[in-house]
N, C-alpha and C positions, 0 to 999 in steps of 0.2 A: 461547613460543607463536608460531605462524605469524603473520606480519604481516597477511596478508589476513584471517585469522580474527579477529585482534585488532580490526581496523578494522570488521568486520561486527558484532562484539559491542558495540563502542563507538558504533555508529551510532544516532542518535536513533530511537526508535520512533514510529510515526505511525499514527494511525487514518485510515481513509478519511473523506472529507467526509460521506458518507452515514451511516456508523456514528457519527461524532462528533455530527452533528445529531440522530440518533436518541437517543443517550444524553442530549443536552441537553434534548430535548423530554420524554423520560421523566423526567428529574430535575425538570423544571418541572411534571410531572404533566399535560402537555397530552395528554389522551386523547380528548377529545370531538371529534367530526367538525368542528364549527364552529371550534374552536380550531386544528385542523390545517389547515383550509381557509385560514385567515388566514396560515398559514405556507407556503402553496403555492409561492410564488416561491423561498423559501429551500430548500424540499425539492427542487424541480426543479433548482435550481442545484447542490445537493449531489450529486444523482444524476448530473447531467451531468459534474461534476468527477470523480466516482468512476469513471464509465465511461471517461473520458479517461485516468485513471491506469491502469485495467485494460488498455486498448489499448496504452499505452506499455510496460507490463510484458510483455504478450504479444509485442510486437515485439522487446524485449530478449531474451526467452527464445528466440525464433526465431533471432535473430542469434547467440546463444551456441551453440545447437545446430548451426548451420551453419558456425560458425567452425572453421578448421583447427586441428588439434592442434599444439602447439609443445613441443619438448623443454625440460625444466627443468634448470637447473644444480644444483638442490638435490634430494637424495633425500628423499622424505617419511619422517617418523618411522615406524618399524614395518616398514619394507621392507628 
């Protein structure tokens, strides 16, 4: 198996902070507006962290798209 693919498959999976908090609140059955308002600080922090993660990923994608192609010393399987 390709070493890059192996590393990607072995990488830990991570939920965004917003999704993780959503699942936590759902599991605790916090559905009433009053309960959610008490969690406002945590919710806003999770949204901010998730937005920061998204911005970082968008910058990485732009960098990858704009990077120059480089020849490989290895021929991909199937070619």
